[in-house]
C-alpha positions in Angstrom: 61.7 -84.0 -13.3 61.6 -83.2 -9.6 60.9 -86.8 -8.7 63.9 -87.9 -10.8 66.2 -85.4 -9.0 65.0 -86.6 -5.6 65.6 -90.2 -6.7 69.2 -89.6 -7.9 71.6 -92.4 -7.0 69.4 -95.2 -8.4 70.6 -96.2 -11.9 67.2 -96.3 -13.5 66.2 -92.9 -12.3 69.6 -91.5 -13.3 68.9 -92.7 -16.8 65.4 -91.3 -16.8 66.7 -87.9 -15.6 69.4 -87.9 -18.3 66.7 -88.6 -21.0 64.4 -86.0 -19.6 67.2 -83.3 -19.6 68.2 -84.4 -23.1 64.6 -83.9 -24.2 64.4 -80.4 -22.8 67.8 -79.5 -24.4 66.4 -80.7 -27.7 63.3 -78.5 -27.2 65.6 -75.5 -26.7 67.6 -76.3 -29.8 64.4 -76.7 -31.7 63.2 -73.4 -30.5 66.4 -71.7 -31.5 66.4 -73.3 -35.0 62.8 -72.4 -35.4 63.6 -68.7 -34.6 66.3 -68.9 -37.3 63.8 -70.2 -39.8 65.2 -73.8 -39.9 62.3 -76.2 -39.7 63.2 -79.5 -41.3 65.0 -81.5 -38.6 64.3 -83.8 -35.7 64.5 -80.8 -33.3 61.5 -79.2 -35.1 59.4 -82.3 -34.3 60.5 -82.4 -30.7 59.8 -78.7 -30.4 56.3 -79.1 -32.0 55.5 -82.0 -29.6 56.4 -79.8 -26.6 54.5 -76.7 -27.8 51.4 -78.8 -28.6 51.4 -80.4 -25.1 52.1 -77.0 -23.5 49.1 -75.5 -25.3 47.0 -78.5 -24.2 48.0 -77.9 -20.6 47.3 -74.2 -20.8 43.9 -74.9 -22.4 43.0 -77.4 -19.7 44.1 -75.0 -17.0 41.9 -72.2 -18.4 39.0 -74.7 -18.8 39.3 -75.8 -15.1 39.4 -72.2 -13.9 36.6 -71.2 -16.3 38.6 -68.2 -17.4 37.6 -68.8 -21.0 34.6 -70.4 -22.7 35.5 -73.5 -24.7 33.1 -72.6 -27.5 33.5 -70.6 -30.8 31.8 -67.3 -31.2 30.0 -66.9 -34.5 30.9 -63.9 -36.6 28.3 -62.3 -38.8 29.4 -62.0 -42.4 28.1 -59.6 -45.0 26.4 -62.6 -46.8 24.5 -63.5 -43.5 22.9 -60.0 -43.2 
């Protein structure tokens, strides 16, 4: 987004910035509708796409910084005792 803002004035980058801003507006609308319990619309799909990619970015960040182990911890059940 920063690159598109710095390249304003060129038609292709103006279009790319408009599409990017439109995407983030759609994410905000999806988040609002999600909080109201309305799930079946295109905004829900866009919001889901954004949240999944955000979770991927956060997970990768934690993996690189080694702040969390990327493995599961096994839990003992009563049947395993």
